Backbone as CSV, one residue per row, in Angstrom:
resi,resn,N_x,N_y,N_z,CA_x,CA_y,CA_z,C_x,C_y,C_z
1,MET,126.111,-39.406,-119.521,124.845,-38.320,-119.811,123.116,-39.150,-119.691
2,LYS,123.272,-39.954,-120.595,121.824,-40.722,-121.063,121.450,-41.533,-119.683
3,ARG,122.623,-41.937,-118.789,122.403,-42.757,-117.790,121.730,-41.530,-116.601
4,LYS,121.987,-40.332,-116.505,121.585,-39.395,-115.598,119.924,-38.997,-116.029
5,HIS,119.340,-38.802,-117.047,117.994,-39.377,-117.704,117.200,-40.086,-117.354
6,ILE,117.842,-41.642,-117.217,117.345,-42.544,-116.938,117.254,-42.440,-115.598
7,LEU,118.103,-42.253,-114.739,118.390,-42.320,-113.269,116.757,-41.085,-112.970
8,THR,117.050,-40.144,-113.158,116.191,-39.089,-112.930,114.491,-39.504,-113.621
9,ALA,114.370,-40.152,-114.692,113.091,-40.371,-114.907,112.429,-41.461,-113.983
10,ALA,113.422,-42.422,-113.786,113.521,-43.705,-112.653,112.833,-42.975,-111.134
11,LEU,113.175,-42.025,-110.790,113.249,-41.469,-109.272,111.898,-41.016,-109.063
12,LEU,111.853,-40.003,-110.452,110.231,-39.285,-110.496,109.085,-40.530,-110.550
13,ALA,109.473,-41.421,-111.431,108.289,-42.748,-111.244,108.508,-43.221,-109.384
14,LEU,109.284,-43.467,-109.530,108.927,-43.634,-107.756,108.410,-42.807,-106.915
15,ALA,108.627,-41.771,-107.123,108.333,-40.855,-106.327,106.654,-40.607,-106.423
16,ALA,106.331,-40.752,-107.869,104.572,-40.581,-108.177,104.321,-41.769,-107.348
17,SER,104.763,-43.210,-107.719,104.069,-44.438,-106.971,103.756,-44.103,-105.513
18,LEU,104.796,-43.504,-104.907,105.050,-43.431,-103.184,103.786,-42.286,-102.853
19,ALA,103.756,-41.246,-103.510,102.532,-40.079,-103.272,101.245,-41.164,-102.741
20,PRO,100.718,-40.082,-101.738,99.294,-40.671,-101.537,98.560,-40.686,-102.573
21,ALA,97.344,-41.487,-102.466,96.333,-41.867,-103.296,96.003,-40.685,-103.867
22,GLY,95.295,-39.802,-102.799,94.548,-38.191,-103.099,95.810,-37.485,-103.569
23,ALA,97.016,-37.754,-103.665,97.964,-36.477,-104.592,97.952,-37.162,-105.740
24,ARG,97.733,-38.454,-106.029,97.976,-38.832,-107.463,96.344,-38.582,-108.446
25,GLN,95.477,-38.698,-107.547,94.596,-38.596,-108.049,94.100,-36.838,-108.387
26,ALA,94.559,-36.286,-107.897,94.437,-34.699,-107.900,95.548,-34.643,-108.721
27,ALA,96.880,-34.794,-109.444,97.232,-35.209,-110.486,96.939,-35.434,-111.158
28,GLU,96.561,-36.736,-111.524,95.693,-37.282,-112.697,94.447,-36.140,-113.152
29,LYS,93.711,-35.353,-112.159,92.700,-34.752,-112.344,93.181,-33.210,-113.463
30,ALA,94.465,-32.977,-112.467,94.961,-31.748,-113.424,94.995,-31.932,-114.739
31,ALA,96.172,-33.013,-114.655,96.261,-33.636,-116.225,95.215,-33.920,-116.977
32,SER,93.961,-34.228,-117.091,93.063,-34.298,-117.510,91.480,-33.308,-117.335
33,PRO,91.643,-31.937,-117.262,90.488,-31.117,-116.490,89.234,-31.381,-117.859
34,ALA,89.120,-31.656,-118.764,88.293,-32.015,-120.156,87.212,-33.411,-119.651
35,GLN,87.813,-34.067,-118.713,87.586,-35.479,-118.000,86.748,-34.867,-116.527
36,GLN,87.116,-34.162,-116.025,86.456,-33.443,-114.889,85.582,-32.434,-114.728
37,LYS,85.338,-32.396,-115.779,83.997,-31.159,-116.231,82.628,-32.403,-115.167
38,PRO,81.452,-31.436,-114.577,80.689,-32.094,-114.559,79.399,-31.866,-115.463
39,GLU,78.621,-33.371,-115.417,78.040,-33.356,-116.463,76.579,-32.089,-117.050
40,GLY,76.866,-31.482,-115.544,75.881,-29.988,-115.923,76.523,-29.348,-116.903
41,LEU,77.824,-28.901,-116.601,78.811,-28.145,-117.189,79.088,-28.697,-118.703
42,VAL,79.082,-29.961,-118.999,79.485,-30.043,-120.162,77.688,-30.495,-121.170
43,GLN,76.846,-30.130,-120.410,75.639,-30.230,-121.230,75.245,-28.976,-121.553
44,MET,75.687,-27.890,-120.836,75.215,-26.511,-121.147,76.361,-26.200,-122.129
45,GLU,77.680,-26.615,-121.913,78.514,-26.445,-123.736,77.868,-26.626,-124.727
46,LYS,77.116,-27.476,-124.502,76.427,-27.893,-125.744,75.824,-26.534,-126.050
47,LEU,75.053,-26.099,-125.191,74.079,-24.950,-125.756,74.546,-23.238,-125.970
48,GLN,76.210,-23.232,-126.168,76.719,-22.047,-126.161,76.343,-21.237,-126.858
49,LEU,76.143,-22.217,-128.542,75.686,-21.091,-129.617,74.672,-20.207,-129.201
50,LEU,73.800,-20.309,-128.498,72.244,-19.820,-127.921,72.992,-18.456,-127.496
51,VAL,74.045,-18.248,-126.272,74.269,-17.138,-126.049,74.897,-16.062,-126.799
52,GLY,74.237,-14.960,-126.787,74.667,-13.632,-127.078,72.896,-13.058,-127.473
53,THR,72.960,-11.676,-128.521,71.522,-11.448,-128.532,71.451,-11.410,-130.162
54,TRP,69.891,-11.981,-130.312,69.300,-12.595,-131.433,68.348,-11.484,-131.920
55,SER,68.077,-11.241,-133.245,66.749,-10.574,-133.578,66.371,-11.781,-134.617
56,TYR,65.305,-11.666,-134.426,64.421,-12.557,-135.124,63.150,-12.294,-135.513
57,THR,62.280,-13.192,-136.172,61.145,-12.730,-137.076,60.334,-14.138,-136.612
58,GLU,58.963,-13.749,-136.128,58.087,-15.285,-135.815,56.693,-15.051,-137.493
59,THR,56.580,-15.898,-137.609,55.810,-16.210,-138.421,54.438,-17.469,-138.047
60,TRP,53.609,-16.726,-137.591,52.281,-17.811,-136.746,51.361,-17.901,-137.800
61,GLU,51.504,-19.335,-137.618,50.313,-20.315,-138.764,48.673,-19.919,-138.324
62,LYS,48.278,-19.608,-139.115,46.265,-19.775,-138.678,46.326,-21.000,-137.663
63,SER,45.643,-20.283,-136.281,45.484,-21.777,-135.650,44.370,-21.669,-134.560
64,ALA,44.135,-22.332,-133.626,43.143,-21.592,-132.371,43.893,-20.409,-131.262
65,PHE,45.066,-20.560,-131.331,45.511,-19.407,-130.816,45.936,-18.174,-131.791
66,THR,46.407,-18.177,-133.038,46.091,-16.988,-133.649,45.281,-17.227,-135.237
67,PRO,43.555,-16.762,-134.982,43.240,-17.252,-136.216,43.108,-16.787,-137.078
68,ASN,43.890,-15.548,-137.507,44.069,-14.562,-138.387,45.884,-14.952,-138.895
69,GLY,46.792,-16.013,-138.221,48.224,-16.104,-138.438,48.509,-14.513,-138.065
70,SER,49.805,-14.290,-137.939,50.549,-13.248,-137.407,51.962,-13.357,-138.014
71,SER,53.013,-12.383,-137.668,54.398,-12.158,-137.813,54.465,-10.933,-137.002
72,GLY,56.211,-11.176,-136.656,56.432,-9.548,-136.213,57.820,-10.216,-135.611
73,PRO,58.798,-8.810,-135.561,60.037,-9.208,-134.712,60.198,-9.376,-133.814
74,GLY,61.178,-9.534,-132.989,61.644,-9.736,-131.636,63.210,-9.881,-131.607
75,THR,63.561,-9.915,-130.045,64.759,-9.815,-129.669,64.653,-10.963,-128.654
76,TYR,66.090,-11.734,-128.889,66.645,-12.767,-127.479,67.705,-12.701,-127.549
77,GLU,68.115,-12.826,-126.314,69.194,-12.398,-125.566,69.361,-13.498,-124.197
78,ALA,70.360,-14.294,-124.403,70.998,-15.114,-123.650,72.128,-15.377,-123.202
79,ARG,72.247,-15.391,-121.236,73.875,-15.097,-120.912,74.007,-16.424,-119.988
80,ILE,75.514,-16.572,-120.051,75.678,-17.661,-118.868,75.380,-17.520,-117.586
81,GLY,74.454,-18.257,-116.810,74.584,-18.204,-115.752,75.413,-18.670,-114.847
82,PRO,74.883,-18.356,-113.060,76.082,-18.505,-112.402,76.698,-19.919,-112.377
83,GLY,77.932,-20.263,-112.632,78.768,-21.260,-112.413,78.930,-21.518,-113.900
84,GLY,78.128,-21.029,-114.846,78.140,-22.002,-116.366,76.986,-22.806,-116.497
85,TYR,76.407,-23.291,-115.303,75.025,-24.291,-115.271,73.527,-24.045,-115.540
86,SER,73.752,-22.472,-116.412,72.305,-22.419,-117.051,72.564,-21.482,-117.789
87,LEU,71.552,-21.423,-118.858,71.541,-19.493,-119.421,70.056,-18.896,-119.196
88,VAL,70.419,-17.900,-118.944,69.664,-16.666,-118.435,68.830,-15.704,-119.787
89,ILE,67.798,-16.415,-119.951,67.214,-15.642,-121.058,65.997,-14.249,-120.950
90,ASP,66.439,-13.058,-121.863,65.352,-12.364,-121.989,64.529,-12.343,-123.537
91,PHE,63.609,-12.480,-123.782,62.847,-11.917,-125.164,61.892,-11.650,-125.161
92,THR,61.457,-10.511,-126.583,60.748,-9.564,-126.431,60.103,-10.113,-127.611
93,THR,58.452,-10.252,-128.229,58.001,-10.306,-129.145,57.060,-9.326,-129.956
94,HIS,57.095,-8.502,-131.143,55.806,-7.878,-131.417,54.995,-8.321,-132.539
95,ALA,54.024,-8.999,-132.163,52.998,-9.713,-133.127,51.687,-8.750,-132.969
96,SER,51.352,-8.723,-134.290,49.756,-8.314,-134.419,49.244,-8.589,-133.284
97,PHE,49.112,-9.329,-132.629,48.558,-9.915,-131.313,48.576,-9.117,-129.682
98,GLY,49.868,-8.609,-130.264,50.240,-8.013,-129.127,51.677,-8.367,-128.708
99,ASP,52.492,-7.659,-128.284,53.889,-7.605,-127.219,53.931,-9.511,-126.300
100,GLU,54.873,-9.797,-126.763,54.951,-10.845,-125.816,56.492,-10.533,-125.079
101,ILE,56.570,-10.772,-123.647,57.684,-10.236,-123.040,57.941,-11.626,-122.158
102,GLY,58.939,-11.640,-121.965,59.283,-12.877,-120.812,60.490,-13.068,-120.548
103,HIS,60.733,-14.118,-119.546,62.286,-14.469,-119.080,62.228,-16.284,-119.004
104,GLY,63.531,-16.562,-119.454,63.510,-17.880,-118.748,65.249,-18.069,-118.365
105,ILE,64.887,-19.262,-117.707,66.207,-20.364,-117.355,66.039,-21.440,-117.769
106,LEU,67.371,-21.422,-118.436,67.745,-23.197,-119.249,68.832,-23.660,-118.839
107,THR,68.476,-24.893,-118.347,69.761,-25.830,-116.769,69.438,-27.279,-117.621
108,TRP,70.282,-27.658,-116.763,70.406,-29.527,-117.063,69.834,-29.924,-115.854
109,ASP,69.059,-31.041,-115.864,68.596,-31.501,-114.831,69.445,-32.845,-114.822
110,PRO,70.300,-32.988,-113.731,71.511,-33.992,-113.499,70.514,-35.571,-113.359
111,LYS,69.422,-35.243,-112.315,68.595,-36.340,-112.000,67.698,-37.040,-112.784
112,GLU,67.056,-36.122,-113.724,66.206,-36.680,-114.944,66.830,-36.967,-115.992
113,LYS,68.467,-36.130,-116.209,69.449,-36.347,-117.404,68.726,-35.580,-118.661
114,THR,68.166,-34.569,-118.550,67.187,-33.912,-119.394,67.469,-32.587,-119.213
115,TYR,67.420,-31.469,-120.100,67.267,-30.161,-120.342,65.884,-29.880,-119.374
116,LYS,65.913,-28.484,-118.713,64.853,-28.055,-117.703,64.941,-26.473,-118.178
117,GLU,63.492,-26.054,-118.908,63.035,-24.642,-119.445,62.165,-24.319,-119.149
118,TYR,62.601,-23.298,-117.717,61.450,-22.383,-117.078,60.954,-20.963,-117.617
119,ILE,60.047,-20.667,-118.105,59.628,-19.324,-118.614,58.701,-18.621,-118.029
120,VAL,58.585,-17.574,-117.497,57.585,-16.640,-117.037,57.568,-15.602,-117.772
121,GLY,55.772,-15.097,-118.374,55.925,-14.034,-119.108,54.800,-13.549,-118.839
122,ASN,54.450,-12.142,-120.188,53.111,-11.692,-119.382,51.828,-12.320,-120.539
123,ALA,52.008,-13.403,-121.379,51.200,-13.893,-122.232,50.177,-14.855,-121.117
124,PHE,51.062,-15.559,-119.880,50.127,-16.655,-119.106,50.546,-16.227,-117.952
125,PRO,49.680,-16.696,-116.849,50.220,-16.601,-115.628,51.410,-18.071,-115.192
126,GLY,51.947,-17.741,-114.128,52.701,-19.453,-113.600,53.866,-19.401,-114.490
127,CYS,54.636,-20.155,-114.116,56.009,-20.557,-114.574,55.399,-22.032,-115.980
128,ALA,56.010,-21.862,-117.259,55.738,-22.890,-118.129,57.449,-23.746,-117.912
129,ILE,57.134,-25.014,-118.124,58.235,-25.616,-117.971,58.307,-26.455,-118.870
130,PHE,59.606,-26.513,-119.521,59.612,-27.681,-120.751,60.727,-28.485,-120.269
131,THR,60.651,-29.452,-120.996,61.634,-30.805,-121.030,62.370,-30.924,-121.850
132,GLY,64.239,-30.437,-122.202,64.583,-30.948,-123.725,65.575,-31.739,-123.630
133,HIS,65.733,-32.276,-124.709,66.777,-33.216,-125.368,66.942,-33.189,-126.735
134,TRP,68.343,-33.701,-126.887,68.779,-33.936,-128.149,68.393,-34.929,-129.160
135,GLU,68.088,-34.827,-130.162,67.289,-35.645,-131.333,68.601,-35.319,-132.427
136,GLY,69.346,-36.411,-132.461,70.536,-36.269,-133.654,71.222,-34.360,-133.185
137,ASP,71.142,-33.868,-134.515,71.043,-32.329,-134.166,70.229,-31.310,-133.885
138,LEU,68.846,-32.267,-133.688,68.181,-31.302,-133.379,67.879,-31.151,-131.521
139,LEU,67.602,-30.320,-131.028,67.510,-29.876,-129.854,66.021,-29.590,-129.427
140,VAL,65.065,-30.760,-128.967,63.630,-30.691,-128.660,63.211,-30.018,-127.362
141,PHE,62.384,-29.693,-127.277,61.896,-29.040,-125.748,60.303,-29.373,-125.877
142,GLU,59.718,-30.158,-124.656,58.047,-30.366,-125.128,57.606,-29.730,-123.507
143,GLY,56.477,-29.595,-123.630,55.807,-28.774,-121.829,54.321,-28.914,-122.205
144,GLU,53.651,-29.092,-121.333,52.128,-29.280,-121.337,51.687,-27.821,-120.402
145,PHE,50.208,-27.627,-121.264,49.675,-26.387,-120.465,47.893,-26.937,-120.511
146,GLU,47.182,-26.579,-119.217,46.281,-26.991,-119.242,45.203,-25.510,-119.332
147,GLY,44.334,-25.542,-120.297,43.674,-24.145,-120.410,41.768,-24.116,-120.507
148,GLY,41.032,-23.715,-120.311,39.558,-24.153,-120.234,39.319,-25.815,-120.249
149,GLY,40.183,-26.201,-119.627,39.819,-27.765,-119.788,40.098,-28.673,-120.362
150,LYS,41.559,-27.988,-121.186,42.109,-28.670,-122.353,43.002,-28.714,-121.741
151,LYS,43.785,-29.851,-122.460,45.564,-30.353,-122.205,46.066,-29.668,-123.507
152,THR,47.078,-28.878,-123.686,47.760,-28.379,-124.825,49.402,-28.785,-124.628
153,THR,49.672,-29.453,-125.323,51.379,-29.792,-125.506,51.749,-28.660,-126.767
154,LEU,52.783,-28.661,-126.485,53.730,-27.216,-126.993,55.475,-28.292,-127.486
155,LYS,55.963,-28.162,-128.618,57.026,-28.877,-128.791,57.742,-27.757,-129.387
156,THR,58.756,-27.242,-129.350,59.524,-26.447,-130.036,60.848,-27.563,-130.132
157,THR,61.442,-27.159,-131.490,62.501,-27.784,-131.983,63.494,-27.042,-132.743
158,TYR,64.707,-26.987,-132.231,65.478,-26.182,-132.734,66.736,-26.661,-133.504
159,THR,66.856,-25.719,-135.019,67.387,-26.753,-136.389,67.897,-25.609,-137.117
160,GLU,68.740,-26.183,-137.672,69.389,-25.298,-138.832,70.604,-24.255,-137.995
161,TRP,71.040,-24.757,-137.199,72.214,-23.854,-136.534,73.517,-23.740,-137.313
162,THR,73.654,-22.109,-137.053,74.836,-21.859,-137.141,75.327,-21.105,-136.311
163,PRO,76.377,-20.570,-136.264,76.957,-19.641,-135.516,76.380,-18.198,-135.445
164,LYS,75.601,-17.734,-136.653,75.316,-16.553,-136.943,72.959,-16.964,-137.182
165,SER,72.846,-18.068,-137.203,71.387,-18.111,-137.495,71.213,-19.666,-136.780
166,ILE,69.506,-19.492,-136.485,69.156,-20.872,-136.034,67.777,-20.720,-136.556
167,THR,67.085,-21.577,-136.535,65.418,-21.587,-137.089,65.339,-22.918,-136.133
168,ILE,63.969,-22.210,-135.212,63.211,-22.880,-134.237,61.436,-22.776,-135.189
169,LEU,61.215,-24.418,-134.919,59.727,-24.520,-135.054,58.925,-24.597,-134.006
170,GLU,57.829,-24.177,-133.464,56.929,-24.505,-132.417,55.780,-25.004,-133.048
171,TYR,55.188,-26.328,-132.283,54.308,-27.137,-132.798,53.319,-27.275,-131.672
172,TYR,52.019,-27.552,-131.761,51.248,-27.707,-130.734,50.336,-28.902,-131.048
173,ARG,49.334,-29.345,-129.668,48.406,-30.203,-130.166,47.722,-30.290,-128.979
174,ALA,46.507,-30.349,-129.211,45.960,-30.369,-128.077,44.904,-31.755,-128.147
175,GLY,44.977,-32.208,-126.577,44.903,-33.507,-126.397,45.833,-34.768,-126.488
176,ASP,45.558,-35.643,-127.339,46.489,-36.348,-128.433,46.753,-36.386,-129.769
177,ALA,45.786,-35.399,-130.097,45.900,-35.079,-131.401,47.034,-35.270,-132.405
178,PRO,47.568,-35.192,-133.674,48.748,-34.792,-133.733,49.014,-33.707,-133.765
179,PHE,50.919,-33.448,-133.929,51.235,-31.833,-133.961,51.030,-31.513,-135.289
180,GLN,50.563,-29.880,-134.575,50.508,-28.940,-135.696,51.175,-27.822,-135.710
181,LEU,52.325,-27.396,-136.857,52.863,-26.063,-136.759,52.089,-24.878,-136.487
182,LEU,52.614,-24.335,-134.962,52.169,-23.262,-134.383,53.111,-22.165,-135.193
183,GLN,54.166,-22.138,-135.081,55.186,-20.712,-135.582,56.315,-21.278,-135.950
184,THR,57.218,-20.483,-137.072,58.544,-20.679,-137.212,59.405,-19.474,-136.877
185,THR,60.110,-19.869,-136.129,61.087,-18.507,-135.649,61.949,-18.360,-136.671
186,LYS,62.608,-17.723,-137.558,64.086,-17.588,-138.162,65.465,-16.032,-137.378
187,ALA,66.202,-16.664,-136.629,66.789,-15.880,-135.608,68.036,-15.282,-136.192
188,THR,69.194,-14.445,-136.171,69.975,-14.215,-136.442,71.080,-13.379,-135.601
189,LYS,72.200,-13.283,-135.785,73.142,-12.982,-134.491,73.981,-12.352,-135.346
190,PRO,74.430,-10.712,-134.862,75.265,-9.687,-135.520,76.425,-10.543,-135.788
């Protein structure tokens, strides 16, 4: 009986070695699907925690944008986009300076090897584009705006990640000045 198992194993090994290269490669790929995911999917899976409906409170510091400061509630909903290569985002904030409503697409840029976030909303014309990357456990995005002849850079840091809560810190700087805290967002998910 033992000899029959050895013979069967030897025949299977011989058949595998004689199989066309494409068939062997397909079998190897089927055996290890985690290794076969495109980088874009692997990178987007790192952001799965953002998927779902979140409630949040934003607290705005006194700044050139909000001279009196402000705070208000909001909602953020992220769902997986086509093929898993993006997150499609809808958000609404109710603050003392007015409502902010917008849409976003967050994706992985394979050429730049960074995340890209494209946001449109009622608070500004056109599309804001942010570039993101990981700094340890922090997810950090930066983008620039031009207004009144001045360049402003926004920096958003996602921190304190848990399955049910996250803190988002947004900083700004005019020109080459140091970053200043603009707002703090505390988000929770049921």
